Backbone of each chain as ProteinMPNN parsed JSONL, in Angstrom:
{"seq_chain_A": "MRISVQPTENETISIAKRTAAEQAQALARDPNQAGSVVELRRVVTDILARLEWLEIQVNKLKVR", "coords_chain_A": {"N_chain_A": [[0.843, -1.173, -0.001], [0.306, 2.342, -0.477], [1.163, 5.605, 0.657], [0.625, 9.034, 0.346], [2.392, 11.72, 1.414], [1.325, 14.74, 2.649], [2.315, 18.213, 2.493], [3.4, 19.994, 5.468], [2.095, 22.853, 7.314], [4.202, 24.699, 7.621], [5.884, 23.803, 5.614], [4.337, 24.289, 3.365], [4.24, 27.099, 3.335], [6.944, 27.594, 3.06], [7.434, 26.507, 0.522], [5.888, 28.208, -1.053], [7.268, 30.619, -0.68], [9.715, 29.952, -1.758], [9.015, 29.498, -4.401], [8.197, 32.06, -5.084], [10.603, 33.464, -4.886], [12.045, 32.194, -6.922], [10.542, 32.898, -9.152], [10.908, 35.648, -9.165], [13.658, 35.781, -9.593], [13.833, 34.587, -12.101], [12.439, 36.419, -13.605], [14.109, 38.631, -13.347], [16.255, 37.725, -14.795], [15.311, 37.505, -17.339], [15.708, 38.742, -20.55], [13.778, 40.177, -21.911], [12.328, 41.265, -19.929], [14.133, 42.613, -18.465], [15.102, 45.407, -16.685], [12.599, 46.228, -16.45], [11.34, 47.488, -14.055], [8.94, 48.186, -12.98], [7.26, 46.095, -13.72], [8.477, 43.986, -12.343], [8.138, 44.864, -9.725], [5.361, 44.742, -9.575], [4.896, 41.998, -9.77], [6.256, 41.033, -7.516], [4.831, 42.306, -5.474], [2.347, 41.153, -5.829], [2.981, 38.528, -5.221], [3.753, 38.741, -2.536], [1.356, 39.532, -1.432], [-0.143, 37.245, -1.855], [1.268, 35.464, -0.207], [0.826, 36.634, 2.279], [-1.931, 36.261, 2.495], [-1.916, 33.487, 2.542], [-0.595, 32.905, 4.944], [-2.403, 34.017, 6.733], [-4.538, 32.267, 6.382], [-3.379, 29.914, 7.329], [-2.936, 30.587, 10.008], [-5.573, 30.867, 10.791], [-6.392, 28.205, 10.647], [-4.779, 27.135, 12.631], [-5.887, 28.318, 14.905], [-8.361, 27.109, 14.956]], "CA_chain_A": [[0.005, 0.003, -0.004], [1.11, 3.561, -0.652], [0.6, 6.825, 1.238], [1.241, 10.264, -0.142], [2.478, 12.637, 2.552], [1.048, 16.129, 2.289], [3.212, 19.122, 3.213], [2.909, 20.665, 6.67], [1.856, 24.29, 7.116], [5.504, 25.349, 7.426], [6.416, 23.429, 4.301], [3.534, 24.992, 2.346], [4.709, 28.48, 3.282], [8.309, 27.559, 2.504], [7.333, 26.266, -0.926], [5.379, 29.438, -1.67], [8.325, 31.603, -0.657], [10.749, 29.548, -2.711], [8.459, 29.752, -5.736], [8.211, 33.521, -5.301], [11.99, 33.858, -5.134], [12.447, 31.689, -8.231], [9.86, 33.717, -10.177], [11.554, 36.959, -9.201], [14.975, 35.626, -10.228], [13.611, 34.338, -13.521], [12.039, 37.688, -14.197], [15.282, 39.5, -13.411], [17.171, 37.197, -15.831], [14.671, 37.523, -18.663], [16.11, 39.984, -21.246], [12.589, 40.928, -22.297], [11.784, 41.947, -18.755], [15.219, 43.303, -17.761], [14.905, 46.844, -16.621], [11.182, 46.539, -16.219], [11.181, 47.521, -12.585], [7.516, 48.254, -12.675], [6.695, 44.749, -13.805], [9.042, 43.21, -11.234], [7.459, 45.305, -8.486], [3.994, 44.228, -9.608], [4.94, 40.559, -9.478], [6.626, 40.82, -6.113], [3.711, 42.752, -4.651], [1.313, 40.114, -5.949], [3.424, 37.336, -4.478], [3.688, 39.043, -1.116], [-0.064, 39.516, -1.051], [-0.554, 35.827, -1.771], [1.891, 34.893, 0.976], [0.115, 37.166, 3.442], [-3.213, 35.562, 2.531], [-1.677, 32.09, 2.926], [-0.277, 32.865, 6.374], [-3.644, 34.252, 7.457], [-5.314, 31.004, 6.352], [-2.726, 28.959, 8.204], [-3.211, 30.994, 11.385], [-6.975, 30.523, 11.089], [-6.431, 26.769, 10.887], [-4.161, 26.885, 13.951], [-6.853, 28.746, 15.9], [-9.373, 26.048, 15.032]], "C_chain_A": [[0.889, 1.237, -0.01], [0.382, 4.738, 0.019], [1.369, 8.011, 0.72], [1.206, 11.29, 0.988], [2.291, 14.071, 2.054], [1.969, 17.062, 3.085], [2.568, 19.695, 4.465], [2.675, 22.132, 6.342], [3.184, 25.018, 6.829], [6.068, 25.047, 6.044], [5.658, 24.135, 3.184], [4.006, 26.43, 2.199], [6.115, 28.537, 2.666], [8.296, 27.387, 0.989], [6.89, 27.536, -1.652], [6.476, 30.504, -1.746], [9.411, 31.261, -1.673], [10.288, 29.799, -4.147], [8.509, 31.244, -6.087], [9.626, 33.979, -5.633], [12.434, 33.409, -6.518], [11.813, 32.51, -9.361], [10.537, 35.07, -10.309], [12.915, 36.881, -9.881], [14.815, 35.405, -11.735], [13.241, 35.625, -14.247], [13.224, 38.614, -14.392], [16.231, 39.048, -14.529], [16.614, 37.347, -17.247], [15.031, 38.825, -19.387], [14.915, 40.816, -21.673], [12.029, 41.761, -21.132], [12.868, 42.778, -18.04], [14.962, 44.795, -17.816], [13.442, 47.202, -16.38], [10.907, 46.484, -14.716], [9.719, 47.525, -12.197], [6.889, 46.864, -12.673], [7.185, 43.877, -12.648], [8.329, 43.571, -9.92], [6.039, 44.752, -8.419], [3.956, 42.753, -9.209], [5.25, 40.3, -7.998], [5.496, 41.214, -5.178], [2.599, 41.681, -4.653], [1.692, 38.886, -5.131], [3.34, 37.565, -2.976], [2.258, 39.016, -0.605], [-0.565, 38.092, -0.923], [0.014, 35.161, -0.522], [1.156, 35.343, 2.256], [-1.222, 36.442, 3.608], [-3.006, 34.128, 3.052], [-1.4, 31.986, 4.417], [-1.508, 33.125, 7.203], [-4.487, 32.978, 7.501], [-4.718, 29.977, 7.31], [-3.0, 29.286, 9.662], [-4.646, 30.689, 11.766], [-7.097, 29.043, 11.406], [-5.864, 26.427, 12.25], [-5.152, 27.223, 15.072], [-7.935, 27.687, 16.079], [-8.817, 24.856, 15.777]], "O_chain_A": [[2.053, 1.195, 0.389], [-0.842, 4.848, -0.044], [2.598, 8.002, 0.66], [0.137, 11.68, 1.459], [3.001, 14.541, 1.164], [2.356, 16.746, 4.21], [1.35, 19.865, 4.527], [3.005, 22.602, 5.253], [3.271, 25.84, 5.916], [6.649, 25.913, 5.39], [6.248, 24.534, 2.179], [4.158, 26.93, 1.084], [6.422, 29.416, 1.861], [9.052, 28.041, 0.27], [7.423, 27.895, -2.702], [6.599, 31.206, -2.75], [9.953, 32.134, -2.351], [11.061, 30.249, -4.994], [8.816, 31.631, -7.214], [9.83, 34.781, -6.545], [13.121, 34.152, -7.219], [12.445, 32.783, -10.381], [10.72, 35.58, -11.414], [13.295, 37.772, -10.64], [15.563, 35.962, -12.538], [13.687, 35.873, -15.368], [13.356, 39.286, -15.415], [16.921, 39.867, -15.136], [17.36, 37.319, -18.226], [14.7, 39.906, -18.899], [15.023, 42.037, -21.787], [11.37, 42.784, -21.317], [12.566, 43.548, -17.129], [14.646, 45.356, -18.865], [13.11, 48.362, -16.134], [10.313, 45.534, -14.206], [9.325, 46.928, -11.195], [6.117, 46.498, -11.786], [6.412, 43.128, -12.05], [7.973, 42.702, -9.124], [5.567, 44.347, -7.356], [3.109, 42.321, -8.427], [4.613, 39.482, -7.334], [5.235, 40.522, -4.194], [2.01, 41.365, -3.619], [0.861, 38.287, -4.448], [2.905, 36.687, -2.231], [1.981, 38.545, 0.498], [-1.315, 37.766, -0.003], [-0.675, 34.387, 0.142], [0.906, 34.555, 3.168], [-1.599, 36.058, 4.716], [-3.779, 33.622, 3.866], [-1.907, 31.084, 5.084], [-1.668, 32.531, 8.27], [-5.076, 32.651, 8.532], [-5.44, 29.266, 8.009], [-3.265, 28.392, 10.466], [-4.928, 30.303, 12.9], [-7.82, 28.66, 12.325], [-6.379, 25.553, 12.948], [-5.243, 26.501, 16.066], [-8.369, 27.404, 17.196], [-9.514, 23.855, 15.949]]}, "seq_chain_B": "MDREDVYFAFRIPHDAEFVSTCCNLLFGERIETTTNRTGVIVHPRPRQLTEDELAQLEAVLRAVRPFSLSVDKTRIQAGGTDYAVVTVQSSGDSVVLLVRDTEVEVPLIDGQGVLEITAEAPTIEPIVVRAKDHLVYGFAQVEVEAI", "coords_chain_B": {"N_chain_B": [[20.606, -10.678, 42.452], [19.289, -7.625, 43.841], [17.801, -7.144, 47.095], [15.269, -5.945, 46.892], [14.619, -6.204, 44.264], [12.34, -6.899, 41.573], [11.008, -9.602, 39.88], [9.892, -10.501, 36.755], [8.777, -13.333, 35.316], [8.77, -13.802, 32.419], [9.374, -13.524, 28.962], [10.088, -10.628, 26.967], [9.742, -8.979, 23.787], [11.46, -6.79, 23.618], [14.001, -4.436, 24.741], [15.744, -3.481, 27.844], [15.728, -0.752, 27.852], [13.324, -0.106, 26.654], [11.536, -0.97, 28.674], [12.19, 0.758, 30.767], [11.483, 3.186, 29.589], [8.75, 2.779, 29.286], [8.039, 2.766, 31.995], [8.575, 5.409, 32.55], [6.627, 6.678, 30.995], [4.32, 5.64, 32.153], [4.534, 6.079, 34.93], [5.915, 8.361, 35.326], [8.624, 8.288, 35.839], [11.872, 7.117, 35.17], [12.603, 3.918, 35.62], [15.152, 1.778, 36.71], [15.935, -1.08, 34.88], [16.385, -4.543, 33.954], [16.749, -6.799, 31.258], [16.623, -10.215, 30.299], [17.243, -13.547, 29.0], [15.269, -14.968, 30.248], [13.469, -13.331, 31.564], [12.219, -10.26, 33.046], [13.76, -7.865, 35.062], [12.956, -5.672, 37.553], [14.42, -3.033, 38.994], [14.924, -1.416, 42.19], [15.412, 1.328, 41.732], [15.313, 4.649, 40.507], [13.538, 4.525, 42.567], [11.395, 2.331, 44.475], [8.859, 0.59, 42.804], [5.343, 0.69, 43.452], [2.968, -1.822, 44.575], [0.631, -1.706, 43.012], [1.594, -0.275, 40.807], [3.487, -2.059, 39.854], [1.811, -4.13, 39.088], [0.426, -2.909, 37.031], [2.528, -2.38, 35.256], [3.319, -4.973, 34.684], [1.062, -5.934, 33.323], [1.143, -4.353, 31.058], [3.607, -5.127, 29.946], [3.125, -7.803, 29.382], [1.496, -7.575, 27.232], [2.96, -6.673, 25.123], [4.235, -6.596, 21.772], [6.342, -8.055, 19.272], [8.315, -5.937, 17.2], [9.555, -4.302, 14.391], [11.072, -1.868, 12.286], [12.057, -0.875, 9.051], [13.653, 0.924, 6.377], [14.049, 1.405, 2.87], [15.329, 3.543, 1.693], [16.326, 6.794, 2.751], [15.912, 9.191, 1.647], [13.921, 10.823, -0.691], [12.684, 11.865, -3.913], [10.715, 14.745, -4.108], [7.324, 15.185, -5.269], [5.68, 13.094, -5.746], [6.157, 10.8, -7.225], [8.585, 9.313, -6.851], [9.436, 6.988, -4.261], [9.769, 5.707, -0.907], [10.308, 2.591, 0.616], [8.866, 1.282, 3.374], [9.343, -1.25, 5.631], [7.62, -3.28, 7.828], [7.706, -5.355, 10.637], [5.943, -7.562, 12.633], [3.571, -9.054, 14.928], [0.311, -10.559, 14.491], [-2.636, -9.504, 12.584], [-2.502, -6.992, 11.482], [-0.887, -3.766, 11.725], [-0.973, -0.587, 13.216], [0.405, 2.248, 11.955], [1.95, 5.434, 12.459], [2.239, 7.983, 10.239], [3.864, 10.769, 10.068], [1.36, 12.525, 11.522], [-0.637, 10.958, 10.681], [-2.743, 8.178, 10.771], [-2.096, 4.921, 9.687], [-3.176, 1.85, 8.712], [-1.469, -1.05, 8.403], [-1.562, -4.003, 6.674], [-0.492, -7.24, 7.737], [1.376, -9.888, 6.438], [2.344, -13.058, 7.021], [3.668, -11.979, 9.182], [4.816, -9.686, 8.203], [4.727, -6.447, 6.754], [4.25, -3.914, 4.227], [4.832, -0.55, 3.405], [4.533, 2.1, 1.204], [6.039, 5.231, 0.813], [5.332, 8.392, -0.383], [5.971, 11.802, -1.314], [4.459, 14.944, -1.715], [5.688, 17.379, -1.71], [8.857, 19.064, -1.066], [10.379, 18.303, 2.061], [10.556, 19.93, 5.258], [10.613, 19.297, 7.968], [11.502, 15.972, 8.839], [9.77, 13.063, 7.515], [8.335, 11.136, 9.793], [8.014, 7.789, 10.66], [6.328, 5.549, 12.678], [5.175, 3.238, 15.221], [1.764, 3.412, 16.236], [0.88, 2.749, 18.805], [2.838, 2.962, 21.365], [3.303, 1.582, 23.769], [2.737, -0.989, 23.207], [4.136, -1.735, 20.911], [6.618, -0.571, 21.062], [9.332, 1.8, 20.531], [10.518, 2.167, 18.111], [11.485, 3.849, 15.111], [11.45, 5.218, 11.776], [12.893, 7.546, 9.483], [12.152, 9.675, 6.742], [13.143, 11.877, 4.218], [12.087, 14.357, 1.876], [13.264, 15.722, -1.126]], "CA_chain_B": [[19.607, -9.614, 42.483], [19.112, -6.902, 45.092], [16.671, -7.682, 47.851], [13.979, -5.396, 46.475], [14.354, -6.412, 42.831], [11.13, -7.647, 41.262], [11.313, -10.416, 38.699], [8.774, -11.0, 35.932], [9.333, -14.52, 34.649], [8.354, -13.999, 31.023], [10.221, -12.783, 28.033], [9.463, -9.617, 26.098], [10.547, -8.779, 22.565], [12.131, -5.504, 23.661], [15.11, -4.391, 25.687], [15.532, -2.805, 29.098], [15.439, 0.668, 27.572], [11.874, -0.05, 26.431], [10.826, -1.091, 29.953], [12.405, 2.005, 31.491], [10.679, 4.229, 28.951], [7.371, 2.493, 29.686], [7.894, 3.259, 33.377], [8.537, 6.869, 32.493], [5.319, 7.081, 30.479], [3.244, 5.228, 33.062], [4.684, 6.531, 36.323], [6.664, 9.616, 35.359], [9.985, 8.095, 36.31], [12.601, 6.032, 34.515], [13.049, 2.941, 36.624], [16.211, 0.932, 36.162], [15.476, -2.457, 34.652], [17.268, -5.442, 33.203], [16.044, -7.909, 30.611], [17.492, -11.316, 29.882], [16.56, -14.592, 28.247], [14.171, -15.586, 30.972], [12.477, -12.422, 32.095], [12.49, -8.836, 33.256], [14.026, -7.535, 36.466], [12.702, -4.26, 37.862], [15.232, -2.675, 40.159], [14.299, -0.36, 43.031], [16.147, 2.576, 41.534], [15.595, 5.467, 41.686], [12.608, 4.233, 43.687], [10.66, 1.061, 44.362], [7.483, 0.713, 42.35], [4.334, 0.14, 44.366], [2.36, -3.071, 44.103], [-0.269, -1.339, 41.93], [2.401, 0.091, 39.669], [4.074, -3.292, 39.334], [0.741, -4.877, 38.403], [0.148, -2.195, 35.789], [3.656, -2.604, 34.369], [3.296, -6.376, 34.236], [0.005, -6.043, 32.329], [1.649, -3.725, 29.815], [4.674, -5.938, 29.368], [2.578, -9.059, 28.851], [0.755, -7.282, 25.987], [3.818, -6.131, 24.069], [4.44, -7.405, 20.604], [7.591, -7.769, 18.548], [8.122, -4.862, 16.214], [10.741, -3.687, 13.782], [10.836, -1.03, 11.116], [13.218, -0.555, 8.234], [13.299, 1.674, 5.171], [15.081, 1.124, 1.858], [16.098, 4.764, 1.492], [15.888, 7.838, 3.663], [15.72, 10.434, 0.88], [13.189, 10.627, -1.942], [12.392, 13.076, -4.687], [9.348, 15.226, -3.948], [6.554, 15.22, -6.517], [4.695, 12.031, -5.73], [6.5, 9.634, -8.035], [9.599, 8.54, -6.115], [8.893, 6.519, -2.973], [10.579, 4.883, -0.023], [9.579, 1.408, 1.06], [9.007, 0.984, 4.795], [8.965, -2.618, 5.944], [7.307, -3.454, 9.242], [7.58, -6.75, 11.049], [5.329, -7.696, 13.934], [2.662, -10.19, 14.961], [-1.075, -10.161, 14.3], [-3.098, -9.325, 11.212], [-2.145, -5.679, 10.98], [-0.323, -2.857, 12.719], [-1.284, 0.813, 12.877], [1.574, 3.131, 12.002], [1.749, 6.878, 12.317], [3.116, 8.626, 9.267], [3.625, 12.072, 10.685], [0.276, 12.285, 12.479], [-1.699, 10.221, 10.003], [-2.769, 6.753, 11.076], [-2.17, 4.038, 8.523], [-3.204, 0.443, 9.12], [-0.722, -1.838, 7.437], [-1.824, -5.442, 6.861], [0.715, -8.081, 7.861], [1.311, -11.218, 5.859], [3.445, -13.809, 7.611], [4.387, -11.118, 10.111], [5.516, -8.582, 7.531], [3.926, -5.526, 5.959], [5.042, -2.937, 3.447], [4.174, 0.739, 3.175], [5.326, 2.99, 0.364], [5.876, 6.632, 1.213], [5.668, 9.42, -1.353], [5.762, 13.149, -0.764], [4.084, 15.896, -2.767], [6.559, 18.565, -1.687], [10.048, 18.882, -0.244], [10.094, 18.366, 3.49], [11.439, 20.684, 6.178], [10.765, 18.298, 9.022], [11.467, 14.634, 8.226], [8.577, 12.26, 7.662], [8.641, 10.13, 10.797], [7.106, 6.65, 10.652], [6.481, 4.773, 13.905], [3.946, 2.579, 15.621], [0.863, 4.306, 16.958], [0.801, 2.382, 20.221], [4.21, 2.747, 21.854], [3.401, 0.632, 24.869], [2.623, -2.354, 22.666], [5.109, -2.02, 19.845], [7.921, 0.026, 21.299], [9.579, 3.176, 20.106], [11.329, 2.204, 16.878], [10.939, 4.722, 14.062], [12.333, 5.533, 10.656], [12.647, 8.898, 8.949], [12.349, 9.882, 5.308], [13.012, 13.283, 3.808], [11.857, 14.566, 0.449], [14.016, 16.865, -1.628]], "C_chain_B": [[19.617, -8.926, 43.843], [17.856, -7.433, 45.805], [15.32, -7.206, 47.333], [13.723, -5.529, 44.967], [13.062, -7.217, 42.668], [11.356, -8.346, 39.91], [10.022, -10.856, 38.024], [9.33, -12.163, 35.09], [8.695, -14.763, 33.289], [9.19, -13.09, 30.158], [9.424, -11.711, 27.302], [10.376, -9.376, 24.904], [11.241, -7.43, 22.49], [13.205, -5.507, 24.723], [14.754, -3.608, 26.949], [15.181, -1.322, 28.92], [13.928, 0.853, 27.35], [11.119, -0.077, 27.754], [10.975, 0.195, 30.753], [11.56, 3.138, 30.916], [9.197, 4.041, 29.251], [7.095, 3.025, 31.105], [7.763, 4.78, 33.397], [7.177, 7.371, 32.002], [4.213, 6.79, 31.479], [3.324, 5.926, 34.406], [5.484, 7.825, 36.452], [8.077, 9.497, 35.859], [10.626, 6.904, 35.584], [13.141, 5.109, 35.57], [14.104, 2.034, 35.969], [15.708, -0.518, 36.047], [16.534, -3.249, 33.905], [16.39, -6.465, 32.506], [17.054, -8.965, 30.258], [16.655, -12.382, 29.2], [15.339, -15.159, 28.947], [13.129, -14.597, 31.48], [12.953, -10.983, 32.226], [12.71, -8.595, 34.734], [13.82, -6.025, 36.613], [13.444, -3.912, 39.13], [14.594, -1.527, 40.939], [15.029, 0.97, 42.909], [15.54, 3.361, 40.399], [14.601, 5.256, 42.822], [11.969, 2.878, 43.418], [9.258, 1.348, 43.819], [6.524, 0.124, 43.374], [3.75, -1.127, 43.778], [1.406, -2.768, 42.91], [0.502, -1.008, 40.656], [3.022, -1.153, 39.026], [3.05, -4.118, 38.569], [0.44, -4.23, 37.05], [1.28, -2.43, 34.787], [3.653, -4.032, 33.828], [2.228, -6.567, 33.134], [0.461, -5.468, 30.992], [2.673, -4.621, 29.151], [4.161, -7.264, 28.777], [1.887, -8.83, 27.5], [1.672, -6.849, 24.85], [4.005, -7.137, 22.958], [5.811, -7.105, 19.987], [7.328, -6.689, 17.485], [9.451, -4.393, 15.674], [10.346, -2.925, 12.545], [12.134, -0.885, 10.356], [12.743, 0.185, 6.985], [14.436, 1.507, 4.163], [15.896, 2.349, 1.519], [15.487, 5.887, 2.323], [15.672, 9.173, 2.935], [15.007, 10.118, -0.417], [13.009, 11.958, -2.657], [10.919, 13.466, -4.439], [8.65, 15.224, -5.32], [5.588, 14.068, -6.653], [5.015, 10.8, -6.545], [7.496, 8.728, -7.314], [9.005, 8.103, -4.768], [9.944, 5.716, -2.217], [9.709, 3.726, 0.459], [9.888, 1.137, 2.538], [8.509, -0.435, 5.031], [8.779, -2.747, 7.451], [7.136, -4.935, 9.516], [6.995, -6.775, 12.46], [4.464, -8.949, 13.929], [1.245, -9.666, 14.822], [-1.402, -9.975, 12.832], [-2.674, -8.005, 10.605], [-1.487, -4.892, 12.104], [-0.636, -1.428, 12.26], [-0.031, 1.643, 13.061], [1.119, 4.573, 11.963], [2.757, 7.401, 11.319], [2.874, 10.124, 9.461], [2.472, 11.84, 11.665], [-0.869, 11.499, 11.86], [-1.603, 8.739, 10.332], [-2.924, 5.933, 9.811], [-2.133, 2.592, 9.017], [-2.552, -0.393, 8.036], [-1.013, -3.327, 7.682], [-0.498, -6.228, 6.915], [0.441, -9.449, 7.241], [2.553, -11.972, 6.31], [4.328, -12.877, 8.454], [5.08, -9.933, 9.46], [4.547, -7.752, 6.702], [4.796, -4.484, 5.281], [4.205, -1.673, 3.233], [5.092, 1.594, 2.322], [4.987, 4.438, 0.685], [6.258, 7.53, 0.039], [5.392, 10.778, -0.717], [5.471, 14.092, -1.923], [5.069, 17.051, -2.852], [7.813, 18.273, -0.867], [9.723, 19.059, 1.243], [11.067, 19.302, 4.194], [11.711, 19.777, 7.382], [10.722, 16.915, 8.358], [10.094, 13.972, 8.417], [8.908, 11.111, 8.602], [7.567, 9.04, 10.731], [7.375, 5.832, 11.915], [5.159, 4.099, 14.219], [3.073, 3.559, 16.406], [0.898, 4.014, 18.465], [2.189, 2.008, 20.741], [4.297, 1.622, 22.872], [3.27, -0.807, 24.408], [3.783, -2.686, 21.733], [6.512, -1.417, 20.088], [8.098, 1.34, 20.549], [10.43, 3.261, 18.841], [10.666, 3.145, 15.875], [11.956, 4.86, 12.947], [11.948, 6.914, 10.136], [12.979, 8.932, 7.464], [12.264, 11.378, 5.049], [12.835, 13.368, 2.291], [12.589, 15.82, 0.003], [13.493, 17.304, -2.973]], "O_chain_B": [[19.91, -9.547, 44.865], [16.991, -8.07, 45.204], [14.346, -7.959, 47.332], [12.722, -5.024, 44.459], [12.731, -8.079, 43.483], [11.829, -7.743, 38.947], [9.17, -11.499, 38.638], [10.231, -11.984, 34.27], [8.138, -15.834, 33.048], [9.646, -12.029, 30.584], [8.229, -11.873, 27.05], [11.594, -9.54, 24.979], [11.576, -6.972, 21.397], [13.318, -6.448, 25.508], [13.629, -3.135, 27.11], [14.451, -0.731, 29.715], [13.337, 1.836, 27.798], [10.177, 0.691, 27.949], [10.01, 0.674, 31.349], [10.996, 3.945, 31.654], [8.47, 5.014, 29.448], [6.063, 3.644, 31.366], [6.967, 5.352, 34.141], [6.642, 8.353, 32.517], [3.285, 7.582, 31.641], [2.301, 6.323, 34.964], [5.701, 8.321, 37.558], [8.678, 10.491, 36.265], [10.016, 5.849, 35.411], [14.036, 5.475, 36.331], [13.952, 1.594, 34.83], [15.143, -1.082, 36.983], [17.453, -2.688, 33.307], [15.411, -6.947, 33.075], [18.206, -8.659, 29.951], [15.495, -12.15, 28.861], [14.475, -15.762, 28.311], [12.009, -14.998, 31.797], [13.933, -10.559, 31.614], [11.935, -9.066, 35.567], [14.422, -5.222, 35.9], [13.141, -4.427, 40.206], [13.808, -0.757, 40.386], [15.233, 1.658, 43.909], [15.262, 2.759, 39.361], [14.807, 5.761, 43.926], [11.998, 2.357, 42.303], [8.56, 2.235, 44.311], [6.862, -0.828, 44.077], [4.006, -1.464, 42.622], [1.394, -3.505, 41.924], [0.11, -1.411, 39.561], [3.069, -1.274, 37.801], [3.362, -4.726, 37.544], [0.226, -4.92, 36.053], [1.024, -2.654, 33.604], [3.949, -4.263, 32.656], [2.461, -7.266, 32.147], [0.193, -6.035, 29.933], [2.62, -4.852, 27.943], [4.706, -7.769, 27.796], [1.713, -9.766, 26.72], [1.209, -6.673, 23.723], [3.943, -8.349, 23.163], [6.359, -6.018, 20.173], [6.221, -6.58, 16.956], [10.374, -4.118, 16.44], [9.403, -3.291, 11.843], [13.201, -0.782, 10.961], [11.582, 0.082, 6.591], [15.612, 1.47, 4.526], [17.046, 2.222, 1.097], [14.28, 5.916, 2.561], [15.291, 10.166, 3.555], [15.437, 9.241, -1.166], [13.164, 13.028, -2.07], [10.013, 12.639, -4.545], [9.294, 15.256, -6.368], [4.764, 14.051, -7.567], [4.234, 9.849, -6.563], [7.274, 7.524, -7.186], [8.156, 8.799, -4.212], [10.862, 5.136, -2.796], [8.509, 3.889, 0.68], [11.017, 0.808, 2.901], [7.383, -0.774, 4.67], [9.649, -2.378, 8.239], [6.514, -5.667, 8.746], [7.488, -6.098, 13.362], [4.594, -9.801, 13.051], [0.995, -8.475, 15.009], [-0.583, -10.242, 11.953], [-2.503, -7.887, 9.392], [-1.521, -5.287, 13.269], [-0.57, -1.112, 11.072], [0.523, 1.738, 14.156], [0.027, 4.882, 11.485], [3.967, 7.285, 11.513], [1.837, 10.665, 9.077], [2.609, 11.015, 12.569], [-1.944, 11.389, 12.449], [-0.547, 8.121, 10.199], [-3.777, 6.217, 8.97], [-1.173, 2.17, 9.662], [-3.021, -0.44, 6.899], [-0.744, -3.846, 8.765], [0.468, -5.905, 6.224], [-0.59, -10.073, 7.494], [3.678, -11.568, 6.014], [5.555, -12.973, 8.44], [5.861, -9.243, 10.116], [3.662, -8.287, 6.034], [5.92, -4.211, 5.702], [3.017, -1.744, 2.919], [6.262, 1.796, 2.648], [3.823, 4.817, 0.81], [7.373, 7.443, -0.476], [4.678, 10.885, 0.28], [6.13, 14.054, -2.962], [5.269, 17.633, -3.918], [7.829, 17.341, -0.064], [8.882, 19.879, 1.611], [12.222, 19.452, 3.798], [12.857, 19.526, 7.758], [9.969, 16.719, 7.404], [9.363, 14.286, 9.356], [9.674, 10.215, 8.248], [6.371, 9.329, 10.745], [8.518, 5.466, 12.19], [4.148, 4.355, 13.567], [3.572, 4.414, 17.137], [0.94, 4.931, 19.285], [2.646, 0.878, 20.571], [5.226, 0.814, 22.851], [3.645, -1.734, 25.125], [4.336, -3.785, 21.773], [7.464, -1.742, 19.378], [7.147, 1.907, 20.011], [10.997, 4.311, 18.54], [9.44, 3.225, 15.8], [13.153, 4.649, 13.139], [10.825, 7.38, 10.328], [13.938, 8.316, 6.998], [11.404, 12.062, 5.604], [13.368, 12.553, 1.538], [12.54, 16.851, 0.673], [14.008, 18.259, -3.554]]}, "name": "protein", "num_of_chains": 2, "seq": "MRISVQPTENETISIAKRTAAEQAQALARDPNQAGSVVELRRVVTDILARLEWLEIQVNKLKVRMDREDVYFAFRIPHDAEFVSTCCNLLFGERIETTTNRTGVIVHPRPRQLTEDELAQLEAVLRAVRPFSLSVDKTRIQAGGTDYAVVTVQSSGDSVVLLVRDTEVEVPLIDGQGVLEITAEAPTIEPIVVRAKDHLVYGFAQVEVEAI"}
């Protein structure tokens, strides 16, 4: 029999942060986007908002 | 034996460390014990167990089962495809393991069962696999991490 282990809350947040960092790095390396500070800022802001939402959800689960 | 040693004349499939840890869980104190081929000796150190405590300990020890865990590899690739094979050996028809905090009943065939572990995401804390009921199966555990 097989069991698939789901990530813990900490691991979920860590994965989201790592994904955000990778996206930001990829954007910075992309010659089409290089110099597009506005676009980079938009993406980072979006990612931070998503992370904040995720942490709020996790905290709600902890309270339950 | 010391004068106050207590001797249980039956064998258990675990060592003295298991008995001491049981005492700690049951009575809040690690009692010095010895196991050998014929039985279990409970020493009066750091204190003598009471008659009731000794009866409780004997009941627990008579119910213990053999138990061993092994894993073919301790590191797997995250993503749900790669897997580690945990092999459990015990007695009875099945044994309930805890994979992290999830209970998994593993059927035993000829005293052996197999559980495959996959992980959806890289782990921060290792995936710990152990028996649910420590006082019956002991404290053996294996760990797997996903990268």
